[in-house]
C-alpha positions in Angstrom: 105.6 117.9 77.7 107.3 121.1 76.5 105.6 123.8 74.5 107.1 122.9 71.1 105.7 119.4 71.3 102.2 120.7 72.2 102.3 123.0 69.2 103.4 120.2 66.9 100.6 117.9 68.1 98.0 120.7 67.7 99.2 121.4 64.1 98.7 117.7 63.2 95.2 117.6 64.6 94.3 120.8 62.7 95.7 119.4 59.4 93.8 116.1 59.8 90.6 117.8 60.8 90.7 120.3 58.0 91.3 117.5 55.5 88.3 115.6 56.8 86.1 118.7 56.7 87.2 119.4 53.2 86.3 115.8 52.1 82.9 115.6 53.6 81.7 119.2 52.7 82.7 119.1 49.0 81.7 115.4 48.4 85.0 114.7 46.8 87.3 111.8 47.7 90.7 111.4 46.3 92.0 107.9 46.2 94.3 105.6 44.3 91.7 104.4 41.7 92.3 101.5 39.3 90.4 100.8 36.1 88.4 98.0 37.7 86.9 100.7 40.1 85.5 102.7 37.1 82.9 102.1 34.5 82.3 104.3 31.4 78.7 105.3 30.7 77.8 103.9 27.3 75.4 105.1 24.7 73.7 102.1 23.2 70.4 100.7 21.9 68.6 99.4 25.0 65.9 96.8 24.5 62.7 97.0 26.5 62.2 93.6 28.1 59.2 92.0 29.7 60.1 89.1 32.0 57.8 86.2 32.6 57.8 82.6 33.8 56.2 79.4 32.5 56.9 75.9 31.4 57.6 73.8 28.3 54.8 71.9 26.6 54.4 69.8 23.5 51.8 70.8 20.9 51.4 67.1 19.9 51.0 64.4 22.6 49.4 61.0 22.9 47.5 60.4 26.1 47.5 56.8 27.6 44.3 55.8 29.3 43.0 52.7 31.1 41.7 49.9 28.8 38.6 51.0 27.0 35.6 49.2 25.5 35.3 46.3 28.0 31.7 45.7 29.1 32.8 43.5 31.9 35.2 45.6 33.9 34.9 49.3 34.9 37.8 49.5 37.3 41.4 48.4 36.8 44.2 47.9 39.2 47.6 49.2 38.0 50.3 46.5 38.5 53.3 47.9 36.6 54.3 51.2 35.1 57.5 52.5 33.6 59.3 55.4 35.3 58.5 58.9 34.4 61.0 60.3 32.0 61.6 56.9 30.3 62.4 57.1 26.6 60.2 54.6 24.7 59.9 53.6 21.1 56.6 52.7 19.4 55.4 49.3 20.7 57.4 49.4 23.9 55.8 48.4 27.2 54.5 51.3 29.3 52.1 49.9 31.9 50.0 46.8 32.8 46.8 46.3 34.7 45.6 43.3 36.9 43.7 40.7 34.9 42.6 38.4 37.7 38.9 39.6 37.5 39.0 39.2 33.8 40.4 35.7 34.1 37.7 34.7 36.5 35.0 36.1 34.1 36.7 34.1 31.3 36.5 30.9 33.3 32.8 31.4 34.0 32.0 32.3 30.4 34.0 29.3 29.1 32.0 27.0 31.4 28.7 28.4 30.2 29.9 28.2 26.6 30.9 24.5 26.9 27.6 23.7 28.7 25.6 25.5 25.9 27.6 23.7 23.3 27.0 20.3 24.9 23.3 21.1 25.2 23.1 22.1 21.5 24.8 18.9 20.5 22.4 16.8 22.6 19.5 18.7 21.1 20.8 18.1 17.6 21.2 14.3 18.3 17.7 14.0 19.8 16.2 16.1 17.0 17.8 14.0 14.3 16.7 10.7 16.0 13.1 11.8 16.5 12.9 13.2 13.1 14.2 10.0 11.6 11.7 8.0 13.6 8.8 10.2 12.5 9.8 10.0 8.9 10.0 6.2 9.2 6.5 6.2 10.7 5.3 8.4 7.9 6.7 6.1 5.3 4.9 3.2 7.0 1.7 5.2 7.1 2.0 6.0 3.4 2.6 2.4 2.6 -0.5 1.3 4.5 -2.5 4.0 2.7 -1.2 2.8 -0.6 -2.3 -0.7 0.1 -5.8 0.5 1.1 -6.0 2.5 -2.1 -5.1 -0.5 -4.2 -7.5 -2.7 -2.4 -10.3 -0.1 -3.0 -9.5 0.2 -6.7 -8.9 -3.4 -7.6 -11.2 -5.4 -5.3 -14.2 -3.2 -5.0 -16.3 -5.4 -7.2 -15.3 -8.5 -5.3 -16.2 -7.2 -1.9 -19.5 -6.9 -0.2 -21.0 -3.5 0.5 -20.0 -3.7 4.1 -16.4 -4.6 3.3 -16.2 -1.8 0.8 -17.4 0.7 3.3 -15.1 -0.6 6.0 -12.1 -0.4 3.6 -13.1 3.1 2.6 -13.2 4.1 6.3 -9.8 2.6 6.9 -8.4 4.3 3.8 -9.7 7.8 4.9 -8.4 7.3 8.4 -5.0 6.3 6.9 -5.0 9.3 4.6 -5.8 11.5 7.6 -3.0 9.9 9.6 -0.5 10.6 6.8 -1.6 14.2 6.6 -1.3 14.6 10.4 2.1 13.0 10.5 3.4 15.2 7.7 2.2 18.3 9.6 3.8 16.9 12.8 7.1 16.4 11.0 6.9 19.9 9.6 6.2 21.4 13.0 8.9 19.3 14.6 11.4 20.4 12.0 10.6 24.1 12.5 10.6 23.8 16.3 13.8 21.8 16.4 15.6 24.2 14.0 14.4 27.2 16.1 15.6 25.5 19.3 19.0 24.8 17.7 19.2 28.4 16.4 18.6 29.7 20.0 21.4 27.4 21.3 23.7 28.5 18.4 22.9 32.2 19.2 23.7 31.6 22.8 27.0 30.0 21.9 27.9 32.9 19.6 27.0 35.4 22.4 29.2 33.6 24.9 31.9 33.4 22.2 31.6 37.1 21.5 31.9 37.9 25.2 35.0 35.6 25.5 36.5 37.5 22.5 35.8 40.8 24.3 37.4 39.5 27.5 40.5 38.3 25.5 40.7 41.8 23.9 40.4 43.4 27.4 43.1 41.1 28.8 45.4 42.0 25.9 44.6 45.7 26.4 45.7 45.4 30.0 49.3 45.3 28.7 49.6 48.8 27.3 52.3 49.6 24.8 53.5 53.0 23.5 51.6 54.1 20.4 54.4 56.5 19.4 58.0 57.1 20.3 58.8 59.7 22.9 59.3 60.2 26.6 56.8 59.1 29.3 55.3 62.0 31.3 52.9 61.2 34.2 49.6 63.2 34.2 49.2 65.1 37.4 46.2 66.5 39.4 45.6 69.9 40.8 48.0 69.1 43.7 50.8 68.1 41.3 50.4 64.5 42.2 50.5 61.6 39.7 47.0 60.6 38.6 47.8 56.9 39.2 50.3 54.8 41.1 51.2 51.1 41.0 48.8 49.2 43.2 46.0 51.8 42.9 42.7 51.5 41.0 41.9 53.7 38.0 38.6 54.3 36.2 37.2 56.4 33.5 38.8 57.8 30.3 41.2 60.2 31.9 44.8 59.8 30.7 47.3 58.3 33.3 50.4 59.3 31.3 51.2 61.0 28.0 53.9 60.5 25.4 54.6 63.9 23.8 56.2 64.5 20.4 59.4 66.1 21.6 59.9 67.8 18.2 56.8 70.0 18.9 58.0 71.5 22.2 57.2 75.1 22.8 57.3 77.5 25.7 54.1 78.6 27.5 54.8 81.7 29.5 52.5 83.7 31.8 52.8 87.4 31.3 51.5 89.6 34.1 48.4 91.6 33.4 50.3 94.9 33.7 52.6 93.9 30.9 50.1 92.0 28.7 49.3 95.0 26.5 53.0 95.2 25.4 53.1 91.7 24.0 52.6 91.4 20.2 52.8 88.5 17.7 56.3 88.1 16.2 58.2 89.6 19.0 61.6 88.0 19.8 62.0 86.1 23.1 64.8 84.3 24.9 64.1 81.3 27.1 66.1 80.0 30.0 65.1 76.5 31.2 65.9 75.8 34.8 66.9 72.2 34.1 69.3 73.2 31.4 71.6 75.8 33.0 73.9 77.9 30.9 71.9 77.6 27.7 69.5 80.2 26.2 66.9 79.3 23.6 65.7 81.9 21.1 62.1 82.1 19.8 59.2 84.2 18.6 55.7 84.9 20.0 53.3 82.8 17.9 50.1 82.9 20.0 48.6 85.2 22.7 45.5 84.2 24.7 42.9 86.9 24.9 41.6 85.8 28.3 43.4 86.8 31.5 43.3 84.2 34.3 44.9 83.5 37.7 47.7 81.0 37.1 47.2 79.4 40.5 46.1 80.1 44.1 49.6 81.2 45.1 49.7 83.9 42.5 46.8 86.3 42.9 47.5 88.6 40.0 46.0 87.6 36.6 48.3 86.7 33.7 48.1 86.1 30.0 49.2 82.8 28.5 51.6 83.5 25.7 53.3 80.9 23.5 56.8 81.0 22.1 57.9 78.8 19.3 61.6 77.9 19.8 64.1 78.3 17.0 65.7 75.0 17.9 64.6 72.2 20.1 67.1 70.0 22.0 65.0 66.9 22.2 67.7 65.1 24.3 67.5 67.7 27.1 64.1 69.5 26.9 61.0 67.9 28.4 57.4 69.0 28.7 56.7 70.5 32.2 60.2 71.9 32.7 60.0 75.4 34.3 61.5 78.3 32.5 62.0 82.1 32.6 61.4 84.2 29.5 62.5 87.6 28.4 60.4 89.2 25.6 61.7 92.1 23.7 58.7 94.5 23.4 60.5 97.7 22.3 63.8 99.6 22.2 65.4 102.9 23.3 67.8 104.1 20.7 71.2 105.5 21.6 70.6 106.1 25.3 73.1 106.3 28.2 73.1 103.0 30.1 74.8 102.1 33.4 74.7 99.2 35.8 72.1 99.4 38.6 74.9 98.5 41.0 76.6 101.9 40.4 73.5 103.8 41.6 72.7 104.7 45.1 69.2 105.6 46.2 68.5 108.3 48.7 65.0 109.4 49.6 63.7 108.3 46.3 66.4 110.0 44.3 69.3 108.4 42.3 72.9 109.3 42.7 76.2 108.2 41.1 79.8 109.0 41.9 81.4 110.7 38.9 85.1 110.5 38.4 86.9 113.9 38.1 90.2 113.2 36.3 91.4 116.8 36.9 91.3 116.5 40.7 91.6 112.7 40.8 88.5 112.5 42.9 84.8 111.5 42.9 81.8 113.8 43.2 78.2 112.8 43.9 75.8 113.7 41.2 72.0 113.2 41.0 70.6 111.5 37.9 67.2 110.8 36.5 66.3 107.3 35.3 64.0 106.3 32.5 63.8 102.5 33.0 65.7 99.5 34.0 65.8 95.7 33.4 66.9 94.6 36.8 70.6 94.8 35.9 71.1 98.0 33.9 69.4 101.3 33.9 68.7 103.9 31.2 69.7 107.4 32.2 67.4 110.2 31.1 69.5 113.1 32.4 72.4 114.0 34.7 75.1 111.9 33.0 76.6 112.0 29.6 78.1 109.2 27.5 81.8 108.4 28.1 81.8 109.9 31.6 83.3 107.5 34.1 81.6 106.6 37.3 82.4 104.4 40.3 81.4 100.8 39.9 80.1 100.6 43.5 79.5 103.9 45.2 81.1 104.5 48.6 80.2 107.0 51.2 
């Protein structure tokens, strides 16, 4: 290679190296920049937002429990149940329990009732017959007494002393017999009536138990007390409290039918942010199951007690309730998870830029500011006041209307 070619190659290397040295030492980079590569720092009112998560709930809800009030059965087997999420109207079927044990008890009680009824009828027949016979005997005894009385009064002068005394003894004995029979009939009547009352009371008791069983059997087919959507009650492990084929006891609800017009948001604000929450603050709710739709609302209630939401979330939180401005009853359901943004304050007329336009270095924040005079970018350090996860408030280092790179490049 001749000398001229070497000189030309060396010159090219020097030019390229010098250009690179100039670029990296000054922090400037000239490029063909389009509008989509630039963003203008804006001065706006920036809301201070507290983010939280939670779930929807209904303030009014009707719990559905196992059949209550039966003195014969304490455990019920669930045989049918409508699917969770089913829309029901008042009076619609929601679940049914096995009635085989109740039916067996009903057969036993019916047999006892019929036996007691037959016994009472036999007692009544025997009582009426015995009483009738006793009354006939009494009438006969009274007739005999009357004859002796007539004999004593009309023939006393015609009879000898012995006959008179004999007649008197017979008369007194007959009178005594009449008195005894009257008392016997009186006691027989009271005893018979008491015995019949006991039988009648037993019949009524069996009948009452049968009515209870009939009510219990009717209660085994459960219908919706109000219109709404069926929600299964769940335990601490998020499992349904009951399943078809399983046994249920007690008064704990198996499902509930909420009033969908009373749905509100229950959000759990972390302890560190709980002091910022006030009644009446505006909030926006995003429901996971209803993507693309935001619901507005206001804080209506704040719990004063902090508690741990669950074992997977060690930090304490404050239950906060948001009343929604509008409720979409066709799409919103209790239990749906949500995210909330609560406006707790505002920075007025501050410079705001996207977080994506900021590069962090050793705990310091930098942006690439566009220099229109030199058609290049220069790195500049800025100080931030706060951010909401997407945008940041610049405290110093950048003025409104300055243009910066959308995504910094080295």
